[in-house]
N, C-alpha and C positions, 0 to 999 in steps of 0.2 A: 573823545572814547567813552568816559565815562558819562558824561551829557546824552548820548546817544542811549546808552542802555538803560539810565534814569528814565527816558522818553519811552523806550520799548516796554519797560514796566508797568508804565503809566497806563500806556495805551491799552495795554495786555489785562490789567485790571478793569480797565472801563469796557473792555470787550465781556469779560465775565459777568459783570453786573447787569448787561444789556442782555446777555444770554439769559441772567436769571427772568429778569424782567420777561422776556418774550415766553418763554416756556413757562410762566408762573410756577418757578423752583425756589420755595423760602430756603435761605441760608439756614433757619434754624432747623431743617430736616437733615442736616449734616451733623446734628450735636445729639446726644442721648436723648432719650424720651423726658427723663427728668429736668433737663434743663429748659423743655419746651414748655411754651405758654398752655395750662391746662384746660384754657376753652377753645385751642384749637380741637375743631370735630373733625380734621383730617385721619385717616389710620397709620399711627406710628410706627416704627420698625419693630416695636416690642412685640405687636401682633403677629399671632403664628396665622400665615396666608392659607394653610391646611386646614384649618378651623371653621372656614365662610367656604360658598362658593368658590371655587379657585380657578373657573374659567368661564367665558361669556354663556359657553350654552348651559352651565351649571345655574347661572343667574337668571338667564332666560327662563329655565325650569320653574326654579324656584318663585318667579313674577307672577307664573301661570298660574301656579298651585294656591298660592297667596290670594289672586283675583279669584281663583273658582270659590276659595273654602270661604272668603271674609262674608262677616254681618254687613249691613249695609253701613255701618259707621267705621267700615274699614279694622274691625277686629277679628282675629281669628284664634282658635284654641289650639295648643301645641304640646305633645309631649314627645319624649323621649325614649326609646326600645334600643334592647339588643336582642339577638339571638335568644339567651338563656331565659329571658323574660317573655319569650313568645311560644312556649311548649302548648301543646292544647292542653286547655284544664291550667293553664298558668296566671300569671299575674295580667296579663294583656286581657286574656278573655273574660278576667272579674270585671277588670276597668270598663269595657265596652259593654258587658252584660248590666252595670249600673245606670249606663244611658239609658238602656232599654226598660229597666224597672224604675228608674227615679219619677220625679214628677215634673213634666214640662222641660227632660234633658231628651229623649231621643232626636228629636229634630236637631239638637246640637250637634248631632255625629256628621252631620254634611260640613260642618264648620270647621270640624277636628282634623290638623293635620299631624300625622305620625312620623315623627324625624326617627328614621334606622341609622343607626351610628355603626353596621357592620353591614356586608353584604348579604349575608342569610338572612338577618333581618327584614332586609327591604324587599327579598324576594317573597317573605312570607307575608308581608305586608301588604303586598299586591294582590295576594290571594283573598285578604280579609276586609280591605278598606280601601277606600276611593282615593283619599288624599294621602299620599306617601311622598316621602321625600329623603334621597340618601344623603348623611351627610358625612363625607369622606377625612379622614385624618390619617394621614400617609405615615406608615410605618408602627401603625399601634393596630393591636386586635382587641378589639371592645365586645366580643362575641359572648365571652365566657361571662359567670356571675361574677361583678365587680367587688370585690371585698372594700370596703370604706377603709379611707386613708393609705391604701395601697395606690401607688405612681399612676398606676393604667388608671384607676378609679379616678385620681386628681385631673389627671389630662383630659379623661371623658365628661367632666366637671367643668372644667374651665373651657373647653371646646364648647360646650352648650353655651355658657355665658357668650362668648364670643359671637355665634350664630344668632342668639337672640337680641346683640347690638345692631346685627347687621338688619335683621328683621324691622327693628325700630327704626333704622335709616331709610329704608324701604318705605317707610311711611304707614305702617300696621300696628294698630295695639295688639295686644295678645293676652290672654291668659293661658298662661304656663300652667300646668299640671305634672308633678308626677305621675309615672304609671301607677304608683301604688296607692292612689287616692280613690275613694270611692264618693261616687258624684249621686246625691239624694234629690235635689232640686237645684233649678235653672240658677245662678248665681247674677246672670247680667243686669236683672232688674236691681240687685244691689249695689252694684257697681255703677250703674247708670244713674243713680241718683247721689253719688260721691263722687265730686270732680276733683279726683286726687290724680298725681302723676303715677305714683308708685304707691299699691296695696299689695303687703305681704301678709302670709300667715304666720302664726306664731308655734313655737312648742310650747312656750309657757307665757300666758297671756296674764298682766296684773291690773284689769281693768279700765286702762286709759290708753287709745289708740297712739297718743303721743308720747306715751311712757316709754323711753330708751332704755328700762330695764325689762322690758318684753324680749322674749328669745327671738328674734325672726328666723324663720325658715322657708329656704330657698324654693322648695317644693311646690309651693301652689302661691301664684301674685296675678296681680292685672296689673298691666303696665300700658299707659298712652304714650302713643309716639308723637314725641317732640323734642326740642334740642336740648331741653333739660335730663329727660331721661337716657337719651342716646349720648350725653356727656358723661352722665352716671353712672352709666353701663360700660363704658369705657374706661373710666377711671376704676371701676369695679374689677374689670379684667386687669388692668395694669396694675393693679394694688397685689396681684398675684407675686410680683416680683420683690414687693416689701415684703412679704410673708413666706418664704417660701415652707414647701411641706402640709401647707394648710389647703384645705379644700375652699370652694367657694361661699359655703355656707358660714364657714368660721371667718374668712374674710370679709364676709358683708357683716357680720355681728361687731366686727372691729371698725369698719368705716363709717358704719350707722351714725356715730356721734363727733366724727370728723367735720370742721369746717369748712369742708370742700361742697357738702351736702346743703349746707346753707347758702355758701358764696353763689353757687347757682340758681337758687330757690326752689329746687326738688319739693315738690309737698309730697309727703309722704306718711302713710297713716299704716298700723297694725290691723290686722283683721281679729276678730274678738275671737276665741276657741269655741264658745258656744253656739256660734253658726259655721265655723270654718276648723272642726276640731281635730284632735289626734290622738295617738296612743299616748303620748306626754301629758295630754291636758284634753280627755274626752270630752266631746257635748252631753250635755245631760238633755236636752229636749230636743226628741224625735221630732215636734212639729218646728220646731228652728232652725235644724240644720241642715246645711247646704253639704258639705263636704265632712270625710273623714280622711285622714292620711294616717298610714300606718308607719309612721314616724317611730322613732326612739324604739328601732327594733334592727337587730342584725341577723343576716342569712336570709335565703333566699324562702327556703322550708317554711322558717318562722314566721314570715309575712304572709305566705301561703294561707296558712293555717289561720293566722287570725283575719285576713280578708274575706276568708270563709264563713268565718264565724259572724263577720259586721253584717256578709249579704243575707247570712240567713237570718239576723238578728231583723234587718230591715225588711224582709218579707213577710216574718213575720207579724210584725206592725202594719204593714201595709193591709194584712190580710183581717185586720180587726174594722168591726163596725164602728161609726163613730162614737158611738158613746163607752166601746171598750178602750178606744184611745184616750178617751178621757180621763181613765181611771188608770191606764196603763203605765207600768212603773217603767221609767228611763232609765234604763241599766243595760249595757253592753256587754259581751262575754267578753270581749277582748279588751284588755291582752290578756291572753293564756300562755303563749309560747312565746312572745314578745317579752 
């Protein structure tokens, strides 16, 4: 009887291993994510399924939008909005207006995909813009103005990171831009001459794009789709579990010096603030600046006030003659309320 029992156990074990082989199931998938090989590109159990397209129809819809919006090199421009940021005269209006008033930027609008994080924002987007996608996160209302470091704000930021990872896995490069970024010039020529995997803006830039003491800002970046960036975005997203209570940008600044980014060979550069400025460290050269981010600012009304000032300053500068521009004092009135 004992011999029969042992034989049955051996047969059952062999059958289990055979089933794993047939169905391509890794035994490591039954372990916690922290025990698995970090180079495994499959989606682990720690990923929130509702942060990504969660049905075949959603995936098909997203693929069609990406295909229609992409530049020749499969680069798209992405931004996220909620209902609070889409009121008439609000942040989205100023963001879109900057494309119309910038230099060689109006043509980029056909490559812009607006990611709406709530139903109201999606319906408004469809009346405003050609490429809209609804990013659904079950059980969370993202329609209100999200206060930084509140739980829903953190969920929104992490949903965004996981969605961007999915876009990379579909084979698309992207310029991600917060909607409170004013565009003055087309930055694609700048990015095309620098063959780096990951280029991100800074709150504070110290002169060297490789300096890890630069404070990275996740609100504006250019990312190429390849195995390295897909792994990095997966690592970034999963790192939220090691740093509970922090949002994506804080975690980015923690992991930027960790060995993992070097192990996978990720080439990372920080963007200088003289070209990609913000209210933390404004650009001083109107002739060189590509974008201006209303960072280091809390509250929708404060952001709106200073966004309007930036747009007015840009319009006044654009109205100057060439000789007047040469003698122009490069000074923004913002920050005022921020």
